[in-house]
C-alpha positions in Angstrom: -0.1 -0.1 0.0 3.0 2.3 -0.2 4.6 4.6 2.5 3.8 4.1 6.2 0.8 6.5 7.0 -0.9 7.6 9.9 -4.5 6.3 10.5 -5.7 8.6 13.3 -7.9 11.7 13.2 -6.0 14.6 11.9 -7.4 17.5 14.1 -5.6 21.1 14.8 -2.6 19.7 13.1 -2.1 16.6 15.3 -2.7 13.0 14.7 -5.1 11.3 17.3 -4.7 7.6 17.5 -7.8 5.5 17.9 -8.8 3.7 21.0 -8.4 -0.2 20.5 -12.1 -0.7 21.0 -13.2 2.1 18.8 -11.8 1.3 15.3 -13.1 0.8 11.7 -11.4 -1.8 9.8 -10.5 -0.9 6.4 -10.8 -3.9 3.9 -9.3 -4.6 0.6 -12.4 -5.5 -1.7 -10.2 -7.7 -3.9 -9.3 -10.3 -1.3 -11.1 -9.3 1.9 -7.9 -8.6 3.8 -7.8 -6.0 6.5 -5.3 -3.4 5.4 -5.8 -0.8 8.3 -8.1 0.4 11.0 -9.1 4.0 11.6 -11.1 5.6 14.4 -14.6 5.3 14.7 -15.2 9.1 15.5 -18.5 10.4 16.8 -19.8 13.8 18.3 -16.7 14.5 20.4 -14.4 14.3 17.3 -16.8 16.2 15.2 -16.7 19.2 17.7 -13.1 19.1 18.2 -12.6 19.4 14.5 -15.0 22.1 14.1 -13.6 23.9 17.0 -10.2 23.7 15.5 -11.5 24.9 12.1 -13.6 27.7 13.7 -10.3 28.9 15.6 -8.2 29.0 12.4 -10.9 30.5 10.3 -10.3 34.3 10.8 -6.5 34.3 10.4 -6.8 32.1 7.3 -9.4 34.3 5.7 -7.1 37.3 6.3 -4.0 35.4 4.6 -3.6 36.4 1.1 -5.1 34.3 -1.4 -1.8 33.7 -3.2 -0.4 32.5 0.1 -3.2 30.1 0.6 -2.9 28.8 -3.0 0.8 28.3 -2.5 0.2 25.5 0.1 -2.3 23.8 -2.4 0.1 24.0 -5.1 3.2 22.5 -3.1 0.8 19.6 -2.1 0.0 18.9 -5.8 3.9 18.7 -6.5 4.2 16.3 -3.7 1.2 14.3 -4.9 2.8 13.8 -8.3 6.2 12.9 -6.8 4.4 10.1 -4.8 1.9 9.2 -7.4 2.6 5.6 -7.4 2.4 5.2 -3.6 -1.0 7.0 -3.7 -2.4 4.7 -6.5 -1.2 1.6 -4.4 -3.3 3.0 -1.6 -6.4 3.7 -3.9 -6.0 0.1 -5.4 -5.9 -1.4 -1.7 -8.9 0.4 -0.2 -11.1 0.9 -3.2 -10.2 -1.8 -5.7 -9.6 0.5 -8.7 -7.4 -1.2 -11.3 -3.9 0.3 -11.6 -4.1 2.3 -14.5 -7.5 3.8 -13.3 -5.9 4.4 -9.8 -3.0 6.3 -11.4 -5.6 8.3 -13.2 -7.4 9.1 -10.0 -4.1 10.4 -8.4 -3.3 12.5 -11.5 -6.9 13.9 -11.3 -6.4 14.9 -7.9 -3.1 16.6 -8.6 -5.0 18.6 -11.5 -7.7 19.6 -9.1 -5.1 21.1 -6.7 -3.1 22.7 -9.3 -6.2 24.2 -11.2 -7.7 25.6 -8.1 -4.7 27.0 -6.9 -4.6 29.4 -10.0 -7.9 30.9 -8.6 -5.9 32.9 -6.1 -5.7 35.9 -8.4 -9.4 35.5 -9.9 -11.5 36.2 -6.8 -13.3 39.1 -8.1 -16.3 41.3 -7.0 -18.5 44.0 -8.5 -19.4 47.6 -8.3 -22.7 49.1 -9.3 -24.1 52.6 -9.5 -25.7 54.2 -6.3 -28.7 56.4 -6.4 -27.0 58.6 -3.9 -24.6 61.3 -4.8 -21.2 60.2 -4.0 -21.9 56.8 -2.8 -20.1 53.5 -4.0 -21.7 50.1 -3.9 -19.4 47.2 -3.6 -20.2 43.4 -3.9 -17.4 41.3 -2.4 -16.9 37.6 -2.4 -15.9 36.2 0.9 -15.3 32.9 2.4 -18.1 31.0 4.3 -16.0 30.2 7.2 -16.0 26.5 8.1 -16.6 24.0 5.3 -17.6 20.3 5.9 -16.8 17.9 2.9 -18.2 14.6 3.1 -16.4 12.2 0.5 -17.8 9.2 -1.4 -16.0 5.9 -1.7 -15.8 5.6 -5.4 -13.1 8.4 -6.0 -11.8 8.9 -2.5 -8.9 11.0 -3.5 -10.0 13.1 -6.4 -13.3 14.2 -4.7 -11.3 15.1 -1.6 -9.0 17.3 -3.7 -12.0 18.6 -5.4 -13.7 19.8 -2.4 -10.9 21.1 0.0 -8.9 22.8 -2.8 -11.3 25.4 -3.8 -12.5 25.6 -0.2 -8.9 26.5 1.0 -8.2 29.1 -1.9 -11.3 30.7 -1.4 -10.4 31.2 2.4 -12.4 28.8 4.1 -11.3 26.2 6.8 -12.2 22.6 6.1 -13.3 19.5 7.9 -13.2 16.5 5.7 -15.0 13.3 6.5 -13.9 10.3 4.2 -16.3 7.4 3.6 -15.5 4.9 6.2 -15.0 2.3 3.7 -12.1 4.3 1.9 -10.7 6.5 4.4 -6.9 6.3 3.6 -6.5 8.4 0.7 -7.9 11.5 2.5 -5.7 10.8 5.4 -2.6 10.6 3.3 -3.6 13.7 1.6 -3.9 15.5 4.9 -0.4 14.2 5.8 1.0 16.1 2.5 -0.6 19.4 3.9 1.0 18.8 7.2 4.3 18.4 5.3 4.2 21.6 3.5 3.4 23.5 6.9 -0.3 24.3 6.5 -1.4 26.2 9.6 -3.1 24.0 12.4 -6.7 23.8 12.1 -7.1 24.9 8.5 -7.6 21.4 7.4 -8.8 18.5 9.7 -9.7 15.0 8.7 -11.9 12.7 10.9 -13.1 9.3 10.3 -16.1 7.5 11.2 -19.6 6.6 10.1 -22.3 8.9 8.6 -24.9 8.2 11.2 -22.6 9.3 14.0 -19.8 11.5 12.9 -21.4 12.7 9.7 -24.5 13.7 11.5 -22.7 15.6 14.2 -20.8 17.5 11.6 -23.7 18.4 9.5 -26.0 19.3 12.4 -23.7 21.7 14.1 -24.1 25.4 14.3 -20.4 25.7 13.6 -20.7 24.4 10.0 -21.2 27.2 7.5 -21.4 25.3 4.2 -21.6 21.4 3.6 -20.5 19.9 0.4 -21.5 16.1 -0.4 -20.9 13.8 -3.1 -23.1 10.8 -2.1 -26.4 8.9 -2.4 -29.8 10.7 -2.6 -30.5 9.2 0.9 -27.4 10.9 2.2 -28.3 14.1 0.4 -31.9 14.0 2.1 -30.3 13.5 5.5 -27.9 16.3 4.9 -30.6 18.9 3.9 -32.8 17.9 6.8 -30.1 18.5 9.4 -28.7 21.6 7.6 -32.2 23.2 7.8 -31.4 23.3 11.7 -29.2 26.0 11.2 -29.8 27.1 7.6 -26.4 26.0 6.6 -25.6 26.3 3.0 -25.4 23.0 1.0 -24.0 21.8 -2.3 -25.0 18.2 -3.1 -24.0 15.8 -6.1 -26.1 12.7 -5.8 -25.5 10.4 -8.5 -27.2 9.7 -11.8 -28.9 7.5 -14.3 -27.3 8.7 -17.5 -28.8 7.9 -20.8 -26.5 6.9 -23.8 -28.2 7.7 -27.1 -26.9 6.0 -30.2 -28.6 7.3 -33.3 -28.6 5.3 -36.7 -26.1 7.8 -38.2 -23.4 7.4 -35.4 -20.0 5.7 -35.9 -21.0 2.3 -34.6 -17.8 0.8 -33.5 -16.9 4.0 -31.9 -20.1 4.5 -30.0 -19.9 0.6 -28.7 -16.3 1.4 -27.4 -17.2 4.5 -25.7 -20.6 2.9 -24.4 -18.4 0.0 -22.9 -16.0 2.4 -21.2 -18.6 4.6 -19.8 -20.6 1.8 -18.2 -17.6 -0.6 -16.9 -15.1 2.0 -15.8 -14.5 1.6 -12.1 -16.6 -1.4 -12.1 -19.4 0.9 -13.0 -19.2 2.9 -9.8 -19.2 6.3 -11.3 -22.0 8.8 -11.0 -21.7 9.8 -14.7 -21.9 6.0 -15.8 -23.8 5.2 -18.8 -26.6 3.5 -17.0 -29.2 3.3 -19.8 -28.1 2.7 -23.3 -30.7 3.6 -26.0 -30.0 2.6 -29.6 -32.1 3.4 -32.7 -34.2 0.2 -33.6 -32.6 -0.1 -37.2 -29.2 -0.8 -35.6 -30.2 -2.3 -32.4 -29.2 -6.0 -33.2 -25.9 -4.7 -34.9 -25.2 -2.7 -31.7 -26.0 -5.4 -29.5 -23.9 -7.9 -31.1 -20.7 -5.7 -31.1 -21.6 -4.4 -27.7 -22.0 -7.9 -26.3 -18.7 -9.1 -27.7 -16.7 -6.2 -26.3 -18.2 -6.8 -22.8 -17.3 -10.4 -23.0 -13.7 -9.4 -23.9 -13.1 -7.4 -20.7 -10.6 -8.6 -18.3 -11.6 -9.0 -14.6 -9.3 -9.5 -11.8 -6.7 -8.3 -9.3 -6.5 -4.4 -9.6 -2.5 -4.7 -9.4 -2.6 -6.8 -12.7 -4.5 -3.6 -14.3 -7.6 -5.6 -15.6 -10.4 -3.7 -17.3 -12.8 -4.4 -14.3 -11.9 -4.8 -10.5 -14.0 -5.7 -7.8 -17.1 -4.0 -6.2 -16.1 -2.0 -3.2 -17.9 -3.8 -0.6 -20.0 -6.7 0.4 -23.2 -4.6 0.6 -22.5 -3.1 -2.6 -22.0 -6.4 -4.3 -25.2 -7.6 -2.7 -27.2 -4.6 -3.9 -26.1 -5.2 -7.7 -26.8 -8.8 -7.4 -30.4 -8.2 -6.0 -31.0 -5.5 -8.7 -30.1 -7.9 -11.4 -32.2 -10.7 -10.0 -35.1 -8.3 -9.6 -34.7 -7.3 -13.2 -34.9 -10.8 -14.3 -38.1 -11.4 -12.2 -39.6 -8.5 -13.9 -38.8 -9.9 -17.5 -35.2 -8.8 -18.4 -33.1 -11.1 -20.3 -29.4 -11.7 -19.3 -27.2 -11.7 -22.3 -23.9 -12.1 -20.4 -22.9 -12.2 -16.9 -25.5 -11.8 -14.2 -24.1 -13.2 -11.1 -20.8 -13.3 -9.0 -17.4 -14.3 -10.8 -16.4 -17.8 -10.2 -13.0 -19.5 -10.0 -10.1 -19.6 -7.4 -9.0 -16.0 -8.1 -12.5 -14.8 -7.1 -13.1 -16.9 -4.0 -12.4 -13.9 -1.8 -13.5 -10.4 -2.6 -16.5 -8.8 -3.9 -16.6 -9.7 -7.8 -19.6 -9.4 -10.1 -19.6 -10.6 -13.7 -19.8 -7.7 -16.3 -23.4 -8.0 -17.2 -25.6 -7.0 -20.1 -29.4 -6.9 -19.9 -32.0 -6.6 -22.6 -35.8 -7.0 -23.1 -36.4 -4.1 -20.8 -39.2 -1.6 -20.5 -39.1 1.9 -19.0 -41.0 0.9 -15.8 -38.6 -1.6 -14.6 -36.6 -1.0 -11.5 -33.3 -1.4 -13.2 -34.2 1.3 -15.8 -35.5 3.7 -13.0 -32.9 3.2 -10.1 -29.2 3.8 -10.0 -27.3 0.6 -10.4 -23.8 1.7 -9.7 -22.3 -1.6 -10.7 -21.1 -3.6 -13.8 -24.5 -4.0 -15.3 -25.6 -2.5 -18.7 -29.1 -2.1 -19.9 -29.8 -2.1 -23.8 -33.0 -0.4 -24.8 -34.2 0.7 -28.3 -36.1 3.8 -29.7 -38.1 4.4 -32.7 -37.1 7.9 -33.6 -35.4 10.9 -32.0 -38.6 12.1 -30.3 -38.8 8.8 -28.6 -35.0 9.0 -27.6 -35.4 12.1 -25.9 -38.6 11.1 -24.2 -37.1 7.9 -22.9 -33.8 9.7 -21.7 -35.7 12.4 -20.0 -38.0 10.0 -18.1 -35.9 9.7 -15.1 -35.8 11.0 -11.5 -32.1 11.9 -12.1 -30.5 14.5 -14.2 -26.8 14.5 -13.8 -25.1 13.4 -17.4 -26.3 12.3 -20.7 -24.6 11.1 -23.8 -25.6 11.5 -27.5 -23.7 9.9 -30.3 -24.9 11.2 -33.9 -23.4 12.9 -36.7 -26.8 15.0 -37.3 -26.5 18.8 -36.4 -30.2 18.9 -35.9 -30.2 16.0 -33.2 -27.2 17.8 -31.5 -29.3 21.1 -31.5 -32.2 19.4 -30.2 -30.5 17.7 -27.5 -28.8 20.8 -26.4 -32.2 22.3 -25.9 -34.2 19.2 -24.7 -32.2 16.9 -22.8 -32.8 18.0 -19.3 -29.5 17.2 -17.6 -26.7 19.1 -16.1 -24.3 17.9 -18.4 -24.7 16.7 -22.0 -21.7 14.9 -23.9 -21.8 14.7 -27.8 -19.8 12.2 -29.5 -17.6 11.7 -26.2 -17.9 10.3 -22.7 -16.4 11.6 -19.3 -14.6 12.3 -17.4 -15.8 16.0 -17.2 -13.5 19.0 -17.7 -12.1 20.5 -14.6 -12.9 24.1 -16.1 -16.4 23.0 -16.9 -19.3 22.8 -14.2 -20.3 19.5 -13.0 -23.9 19.9 -11.8 -27.0 17.9 -11.8 -30.9 18.4 -12.0 -33.7 16.8 -10.0 -32.5 13.9 -7.6 -28.9 14.5 -8.8 -28.6 17.2 -6.6 -28.2 21.1 -6.1 -25.0 23.2 -6.6 -21.9 21.6 -8.2 -18.1 21.4 -8.6 -15.3 22.6 -10.9 -14.6 25.7 -13.1 -15.5 29.2 -12.2 -19.0 28.2 -11.0 -17.7 25.4 -8.7 -15.2 27.8 -7.3 -18.0 30.2 -6.4 -19.6 27.6 -4.3 -17.1 28.3 -1.7 -17.8 31.8 -1.5 -20.7 34.1 -0.4 -21.5 37.6 -1.2 -21.1 40.8 0.9 -22.6 44.1 -0.2 -20.7 47.3 0.9 -22.5 50.8 1.0 -19.6 53.5 1.0 -21.4 56.8 1.6 -19.4 60.0 2.0 -21.8 61.1 4.8 
């Protein structure tokens, strides 16, 4: 797993060792081995972390933005120097294949580098006053204390995605990584300690959402909560945040449609559809969850898609396969139940459909790359986010039908369209009801874009200018000569 690391809470610049009877085991999903233990923090640890962040907030906000950004840039440099070690940590705790783990480390470094560049781009406005000699200024100022709740599917990149803009904007931060994958965030905190970040500016505490997360979100000391996670978690965060009217930014997953028109480059569309479905074992909020293919090319697409899925290599992440394990037993069982429910409702399994077999897969959380067809829009597998290596193939009659089926979802994060038709592209731009629309390409999203969703996919967003502004609020100043 790389370098030796601290596995205690990081609070006020110090590492707090866990009590032996109050720890959470961290499991390697490829083989079920316990690779570390971290503290099972609760209300006391939440309060200590929030107190540390609150005490550091004023001095950090007064620190020039270029100085704040310098810490972030230094950590980006260290992260790149130690990228292989961090990739090993991600493989061990999350099960991401080697190349994909390396990509996550690179993505985290880019997040840090990009947001460090915003130090000289924090801008306000002036407007004309109705009163003689008066000036009206609109400033952008930090919120104060930001709580970042991190998912398990991209534990390092999402941590960087939240803490980098928050710190550069002048906020202090408390990060709660997911209890299944806490090690990446702890290692990142150690890099900030190494570059001399002032005490209390960044704190990382570990524990469950029900105890530690609830305490962080429900505190009056928390000014902004940023979550990437499930709809269930988002609802709970909003409920608790309402007690103190804390600001929230929520990215809650998706059910992305992948539309393939009859004029698309078929081989290219197949390759991209497979990548967008099975990357990170399908555990990506922008994954291709619903593949819609024009009826005239459906059989041809299905044949090519099925062959490509059956060629995917599944195995130990260290051997750099195409698909690794599911992240945990509950996640494996959830996908297994969803496929069983789909079959019960009439779906046909073209390949896969169950756990992997063989000596290599006796331990760990392995599910076969799966393709389902004979689906209807009302089936649970078409309505609910799978978040696993299960592809759903559906057909559409014309572009009106494609748009209708694509928009028929409770989610609204990402959508994909493969076509050569200018008219189809223009209609998709105007009529697809999603925060991101990809035309003839798939993700990942651009760091200078804006990652945002509609409906159950959340409110607020990350990346780019609009994402950076999430971490600043506005203050209006009236300067009168009298």
